[in-house]
C-alpha positions in Angstrom: -5.9 14.8 -32.5 -8.0 13.4 -30.0 -11.6 11.8 -29.5 -14.5 15.1 -29.8 -17.1 14.9 -27.3 -20.1 13.8 -30.3 -17.2 11.3 -31.5 -17.5 9.9 -28.1 -20.8 10.3 -27.9 -21.8 8.2 -30.6 -19.3 5.0 -30.3 -21.1 5.4 -26.3 -24.2 4.6 -28.1 -23.5 2.5 -30.9 -22.3 0.3 -27.9 -25.9 0.5 -25.7 -26.9 -0.5 -29.1 -24.8 -3.1 -30.5 -24.6 -5.8 -26.4 -28.1 -3.5 -24.6 -28.1 -2.6 -21.4 -28.8 -5.2 -19.2 -25.2 -6.9 -20.9 -23.2 -3.7 -20.2 -24.9 -4.1 -16.2 -24.4 -7.1 -15.9 -20.3 -6.1 -17.2 -19.8 -3.5 -15.6 -21.0 -5.3 -12.1 -18.8 -8.2 -13.6 -15.6 -6.3 -13.7 -16.3 -3.9 -10.8 -16.6 -7.6 -8.6 -13.6 -8.2 -10.2 -11.6 -5.0 -9.3 -12.4 -5.3 -5.1 -11.1 -9.4 -5.1 -8.3 -7.4 -6.5 -8.2 -4.7 -3.8 -9.0 -7.4 -1.1 -6.4 -10.0 -2.0 -4.2 -6.8 -2.2 -4.2 -5.4 1.7 -5.2 -8.3 2.8 -1.5 -9.8 1.0 -0.7 -6.2 2.5 -1.4 -7.0 5.4 0.5 -10.8 5.7 3.8 -9.3 4.9 3.8 -6.2 7.8 6.0 -6.7 10.3 8.2 -9.5 8.5 11.7 -8.5 6.5 11.2 -7.8 2.9 12.9 -10.9 1.1 16.3 -10.4 0.3 16.8 -11.1 -4.2 20.2 -12.4 -4.0 22.4 -12.3 -7.2 23.5 -15.3 -8.7 25.5 -14.6 -11.9 29.1 -16.4 -11.7 32.0 -14.8 -12.1 34.5 -15.5 -14.5 
């Protein structure tokens, strides 16, 4: 029981009517910029950690 293509088209048309094409274009642009920035930061974080040892996580639980 999924969404049929006809239902998807109706939903997309309603969203387009409600928000307008200009607002949807700016939302898409903002979302794309956010994803691009996230990927850039993830790549820079990875290059900073290359060649370094991974941090050691110590278990600080005390035995009774």
